[in-house]
N, C-alpha and C positions, 0 to 999 in steps of 0.2 A: 504493500500500500504506500509506503514511504517513497519507493522508487517511482511509482505512478505520479505521486504528488510532485516530486522533483522534476520529472519529465514535463508535466503540465506547466509547472512554474517556468521551466526553461523555454518552453514553446511560447508562453506569454511574454517573457522578458526579451528573448532573443529571436523569436520567430517572426514571420512576416505579419503584416496587418490582416491578412486573410485569416490567420489563426485567431487573432484577437477578436475579429468580428464573430467568428464561430463561438468562441468562449463567452462573449458577452450574451449572445442569444441563449446559450445553454444556462448561464448563470441566472438570467432573468426567468427562464422556465422553471428552474429549481426554486428560486425565491418565491415565485408566484404560487407554486404548489405547497411550499412550506407555509406561506401566509394563509393559503386556503385551508390547510389542515388545522392551523391554530385558530383562525377566525371561525371555522366551522363549529368549534366548541363554544363560541361566544354568540356569534350571529351569522347565520348561513348566507346572508345577503352581502356581507362585507367583501367577499372575494369578487363577486360580480360588480360591485361598486368600484373596486380597485381597477378591474379590467376596463370599465367604462371611462375611467380617468386617464389611463395610459393608452387606450385604444383611440383611433382616429374617428371622431364623430362624423356622421353624414351631413350634418348641418354646419354651414360656414359660420353661423352666429354662435353656435356652441364652441366651435374651434377658437373663436376669439376669447372664450373663457378658459380654454386649456390649450394654448398655442404649442406647448411642448409636445403634444400628442402627434404632431406631424413627424416628429423624430422618434418618439418612444414606441409608436405602434409597430415600426419596422424591425424592432428587436424583441417583439412580444409574441410568443406562441404558448398556447395552453394545452393543446392536444398533442399527445406523444407522437403520433404518426405525422402530424403537421410539422413539428420541429425536426423529426428524423428525416423526412423527405427533403425539407428545405436545406438542412445542413449538409446532407450527402451531395445534393446538387450544387450547393455553394462551393463545397470542397472540390468536386470534380471539375466544374466549369471555371472555378477560380484558378485552378492550376493551369487549365488550358489558356485562360486569359493572360496569365503571367508568363507564358512562353515568350511573348514579344512585348509585354507591357509591364508597368511597375505596380507595386502594391498600393502606392498613393493614388494612382488613377483607378485602381479597382475599388478602393474605399470611396472615392468620389462618385464613381458610377453606382455603387451600392446606395448611396444617399440620393443621387439623382433618380434612380429607378424607384426608390421608395416614395420620394416626393411626387414624382410624375404619376405614379399609381394612385397615391392619395388624392391628388388634385382631380384626376379623372373620376375617381370614386365619388367625390363630393359633387362634381359637375353632373354626373349621371343622376344622382339623387335630386339635384336641383332642376333638371330639365326633362328627364325622361318620364313619360306618363306612367310607366309601369311601377315607378317608385313614388308616385304621388301619395301623399298622406302616410308615408312610411318613414321610419327613422331606424338608424342602426349605427354600429361602429365597426371599424376595421382593425384587425390585428394580423400580424404575420410578416415574415420576411419575403414572402413569395414575389411581390413586385420587384424588390431589390434583386433577388436571385435571378428572375427571368430577364432583367436588364443585362446581367452578366452573361446569361445563356445566349441571348440574342446577339450581343456584341461578339462573343466568342464564335458563334456560328457564322457571322459575316466575315470576321477576320481570319478564321481558320475553318472554312466550310468542310474541308475534306479530312479533318482530324477525326480519328475513329475512337469511339468509346465502347468498351465491352459491356454488353447488357446480358443479364441472365436469360437463358433459354433462347436467345436470339443470335448472339455473337457480336461482332464489331459493327457498329453503325456510325456513319458520318454525323458529326454534330449538327450539320445543317438540317438533316431530316428530323432529328430529335427536337430541334427548335421549332421547325415548321409544324410538326404534329402537336407539340405542346400548345402553341399559340392557336392552332385550329381548334383544339379541344376547348380552349378558353372561349373562343367565339361561339362555339356550339352551345356551351354551358351557360351563356348569359341569361337565358330564360329560365334557369333552374332556381333552386332554393338559395344559392349563394351567388346570385347574379352580380351584386356589387363587388364581391371579391374577385370574380373573373374579369370584370371590367378593370379593376386595379392592376391585374396581371398584364393586361393589354397596355395600360399606361406605362408599366415598367418596361415592357418589350419595346415600346416606342422610344424610350430613353436610351436603351441599348442600341437600337438601330441608328439613332441620331449620333451617338458617340462613335460607332464604327464608321459611318459614312464620313463624319468629320475627320477621323483619324486617317482615312484613305486619302483625304484631300489635304492632309498635312496640318490640320487644325486640331488643337487639343482643347476641348470644351471643358475639361476639368481644371484648367489653370485658375480660374477665379476661386473655386472651392479650395484648392490646395494652397493658394496664397493666403486665404483667410485662416486655414488650419495652421500654416507655418507661423503666422503672427500670433495665434493663440498659444502654440507650443513655445514660442519665444518668450511670451509673457510669463508663462508658468514654468519655464526652464526645463521642459520635457524634451526628450530626444525622439527622433523619428525612426522606429524600427524598420520601416520600409527602405530607408536609405542609409542606415547606420553601417559603417564599415568596420568598426573596431571589434565586432564580435565574430567576424568571419575572416577566413583567409582570403587575401586578395588574389583574384584569378590572374593567370599569366597575362602579360601585356598584349601578346599576340591574340589571345582569346578575346580580350576586351575590344581590341581594334576591329577584329573580324565581326564580332557581334554588333558593335556600334555601326559599322558600315552597312550591315544587313538591315538593321533597324531604321537607319536613315533612308535607305531605299524604300522600305515599306511605308515610312511616313510621307515620302515624296510621291510614290506611284502606286502604293497599295501592295498587299500581300501577294496578289496574283502576278505582280511584275517580276517576282523572283523566278529564277530558273529552277528546274527540278533539283539540280545539284545544290543550289543555294538554299532551297527549302530543306533538303536533307542536312546540310551543314548547320542551318539554324536550329533544327531539331536536336542535332547532336550537341551543339553548344549549350542549348537550353537544358538538356538532360544532365550535362556535365556540371553546370552551375547549380542545378537543383540538387544533385548529389552532394556537392560541397556545402550547400546551405543546410543540409539535413544530417551532416556528419556529427 
């Protein structure tokens, strides 16, 4: 048990921001259930009241009373299968995203996806007749995760992911099927949730298209976060160099040149040999980070 705790502490302290996002989601899940267990002995409605305060309300007027919920909702899951599915997908597609991108951009896209999904959720409740005279609140990292799924599918469409009983499937088909299911499910019991997923997907598509055109739409977010980190004197685990061995200069130069080409002309501008070289370099750096 002590070894597990040390490993998790190391992942939190020295690992990438991807691990921190996953840990925060899991921590919130555990704390919510602990609170639910304790509050159930006092008042069975306290847990639901707590969820409604950290979940995103469907009403923009209620959002004014709890503005923090546009952020807290995207780290909040209460159902076991909900968090399990979201975190597995976040890990898988987060690692694919990081093949050619940085943890800081992944973090920014996580927030962009969550905010985009939340805004579309509230907009749907405000204008669609099907939601007339209805209220609700939204929780879950799904919109944020699907933003990363969509971006990864556009930037690395032919990257294959092993699926149980199916085999290896290109991520572009996983993303297409996932988003199609969300469209089909809008008329179901969780229509608002599926609409938020589409909002997250739109954020991921916007990010990937901008990246292919050489524009980084995460810069404003990361500049703001850098200023906050400087104020509080915290370090950035996504860019910190002191915890890892520095890769050989030739590896860095080759990787930088490939990434520059992707930023200028898109991933598909790489030759087959360059794509293979990029994958080999990414795997090598990944192994070094996880030693």
